[in-house]
C-alpha positions as CSV (number, residue, x, y, z in Angstrom):
1,M,0.0,0.0,0.0
2,Y,1.2,3.5,-0.8
3,G,2.6,5.5,2.1
4,E,3.5,2.7,4.5
5,N,7.2,3.3,4.2
6,A,7.0,7.0,3.2
7,S,9.3,9.4,4.8
8,A,8.2,12.9,5.3
9,N,10.3,15.8,4.1
10,T,12.0,16.8,7.3
11,E,13.6,19.9,5.8
12,R,11.9,23.2,5.8
13,P,8.8,23.3,3.6
14,L,9.3,23.9,-0.1
15,P,7.9,27.0,-1.7
16,V,5.2,26.4,-4.2
17,P,7.1,25.5,-7.4
18,D,6.4,26.7,-11.0
19,P,4.1,24.6,-13.1
20,G,6.1,21.9,-14.9
21,T,8.8,21.6,-12.2
22,L,9.8,17.9,-11.8
23,L,9.3,16.7,-8.2
24,A,9.7,13.3,-6.5
25,D,6.8,11.9,-4.4
26,T,8.4,10.1,-1.5
27,S,5.1,8.6,-0.4
28,R,5.0,6.7,-3.7
29,G,8.5,5.3,-4.0
30,D,10.1,8.5,-5.3
31,R,7.7,8.6,-8.3
32,V,8.6,11.6,-10.4
33,G,5.9,14.0,-11.6
34,E,5.4,17.4,-13.1
35,F,3.9,20.0,-10.7
36,R,0.5,21.1,-11.9
37,G,-0.8,23.2,-9.1
38,V,-2.3,23.4,-5.6
39,A,-5.5,21.6,-4.8
40,G,-6.5,22.6,-1.2
41,P,-3.8,21.2,1.1
42,Y,-2.4,19.0,-1.6
43,W,-0.1,19.5,-4.6
44,S,-1.2,18.0,-7.9
45,L,1.5,16.1,-9.9
46,R,1.2,14.2,-13.2
47,P,3.6,11.8,-14.9
48,V,6.1,13.2,-17.3
49,G,4.6,13.5,-20.8
50,G,1.0,13.3,-19.5
51,G,-1.2,10.8,-17.8
52,R,-3.5,10.7,-14.7
53,E,-2.7,13.3,-12.1
54,W,-2.4,12.5,-8.4
55,E,-2.3,14.5,-5.3
56,V,0.3,14.5,-2.6
57,E,0.9,16.3,0.7
58,P,3.7,18.9,0.2
59,R,5.6,17.3,3.1
60,Y,6.2,14.2,1.0
61,V,7.6,16.1,-2.0
62,R,11.2,16.9,-2.8
63,P,12.9,18.3,-5.9
64,A,13.7,15.4,-8.3
65,L,17.4,14.6,-8.7
66,L,18.9,15.1,-12.1
67,M,19.1,11.3,-12.5
68,E,15.4,10.9,-11.7
69,Q,14.5,13.6,-14.2
70,L,16.5,12.0,-16.9
71,R,15.0,8.6,-16.1
72,A,11.5,9.9,-16.3
73,R,12.0,11.8,-19.5
74,T,13.8,8.8,-21.2
75,A,11.0,6.4,-20.2
76,W,8.5,8.8,-21.8
77,L,10.6,9.2,-25.0
78,N,11.1,5.4,-25.3
79,A,7.3,4.8,-24.9
80,R,6.6,7.4,-27.5
81,S,9.1,5.9,-30.0
82,R,7.4,2.5,-29.6
83,G,4.1,4.1,-30.5
84,E,2.5,3.6,-27.1
85,V,-0.5,5.6,-26.2
86,L,0.6,8.2,-23.6
């Protein structure tokens, strides 16, 4: 189940990022998503390249590492090159 082994962001709270900023959701195994906006007390993220959005508490979000950003973008580009529906 999601969130069982999640670790909260113990650093100071992040300021609200610009739309499109890549963030890692620590409550979902460091899943990388693009920041879409604020929905009440939650932040909305969506997979790189599109897909179903999800909401997460800001305390479980951190900036995505460069390696994570590259991995997410490469996965999207590979899927697109195979003709998968994104």
